[in-house]
N, C-alpha and C positions, 0 to 999 in steps of 0.2 A: 204454286203447286206443282208438279211436274205430274203428267198423266202416266195413269199406271197401265204399263204394256205387259202383257206375259206371252213366255212363248209357250202356248199352250200343246203344239207339238211336240216339243223337248219334254214339259212337263210330262206327260202322257208317255213318252218311250223310257224316262227314268222311271215313273211308277211301275211298270211293267217289268224293267230290269232288277229291281230290287224288293219286289212285292212280298218277301218273305221277311223282310225285316219291319214288317207292319207300319206302326208310326213313326219310325226313327228315316227320317229321309236325309238326301244328302246336305240338305241345308240345316240338318241339326248341327249347332255350332259346340256345343259343351264337349267335356270330357265325360262320356257316356260312363265310363268304368268307375269316375270319382264321382258323379251326380248317383249312380246306384247306392256307392258306400255312404254317402249323406243320407241319403232318402231312407238307406235300412238302418242307420243310426236316428232318424225322425221316426221310424214306425217302432223301434225298440223303446224310445221314448213315450210314444203314443201308449204302447202296450204296458208299460210301467205305471202309465199315469191313470190307465183307464182301472188296473188291479187297485191301485192306491185309493182311487175313490169308490170301488167297490167294496173295500177293506171297511175303510170309513162308514159307508152307508150303514152296514149291517154291525159297527159295532158303537154307533152313534148312539148315546143313552144321555139320559136327563132330561130336564123340564124343557130346553130348549131344543132340544134335538128335533123334533118332528119336520120344522122348518128346513133346517139345517141339512138332514137326512136327503131330502126333497132336492137340496141342489146337489148336493153328493151324485145321488141317482140321475140325476138331469146329466152333471158334469162326465160323470162315468159315459153314458151313450153317447155324446159329443166326441170323446176322447175315443170310442171304438169306432166311432163312423170316419173319425181322422185315421184310425188304423184300415179302413177299407179303401178308403182314398187314396193313401201313401201306397197299400200293398198291389193298387190298382195300375197306380202309375209306373212303379216298378216293373210289373209285367209289361205294360206296355212300352218299356224302355228295353225290352228283351232281358231283362234281368230275374231273379228270384228274389221273393220277399223273404227275408231271414225271421222266421217266428219261433226258433229253436231256443228253449229256456235257458240252455247252457250259453253264458255271457251274456244272457238278456241284460242284467243291472250294469256291465260294463261298456255293452253299447249305448245305453240310454244316456242323457244327458242328465234327466232327474232322476232322483233317487228314490227310492221303495221305502218311505219312513211311515211307519205305522201310527204312531202316536197315541198319549196314553188315555186322552181325555178330548173332547170335542175341541176347547180350544186348540190343544196341541196339533189336532187333526186339520183344524182349519187353517193354524199359520204355517204347518209342513205343505199343504194343497196352496197356501199363496206363494211360498218360497219355489214351490214345483213350478209354477204356472210363468212366475219371474224369470226363471232359469228360462225356460221355452221360450218365453217371448224374445230376451237375447238372443238365444241361439238361433231361432228362427229368422229374428231382423239380420241377423249376420249371413244366413243362406241366402236370404234373399238378395242382398247387396253383392255376395259372391257371385250368385246365376248370373245378374245383371239380364241382357239381354240375350245371352248364350242356350237358355232352355225358358221360353216364356211359358209354358203348360205348366213346370214343374215351379217355376216363381209364380204363378198366379196360385196353384195349389198351396203352396206354404204361405202366401199373402192371405189366403182364405180361413186357413187353419189359425194364422197369426192372429187375426181378428177375432176367432171363438177366445183364445188363450188369452187375450187383453181383458173380452168380457169377463170370462173364469176368473181373473186377477181381481177386478172390480168387485165382481159378486163377493169373492174372499175377503175382501179387503173391507167391504159393507158388512158383513158378518161379524167381523172381528168388532167392527167398532160399535156394532148394536149389542155385543155381549160384553163389551168392555174389557 
């Protein structure tokens, strides 16, 4: 392995020259505008998922509803955490998180489907998680090494979405 050598003097000079760019340095390799667009679509997806899980939490009824409601509520909280993480990353990249309700459903990868009963709610949440898993895996491949921080963020979110999908699958299996 080669020895790591950094030109500290050069690093210090560059840091001072462009300090108002915040976290975005000359070493940032991705197309920032494209990444911001993709992250805003992820943001919309996570907002829609938060809203769908919250509706399902409040609308879940029936003999099996308490355990399912607890899952819906926890998943909603997880999705809201993702919203916070993605919005923070967008700002770190000198962008603006798009929280506008106008066009939210078209920016989101997943759909807001209400479901008529407990079983249909679980199914719709599983479908939405599967959509997120596929689209986030594609984003990770697309980012590659060009933006390791955004890639790591999406990897962390993907892990949670896979856990959610497994939870919804288990609920479906238990309910028959």
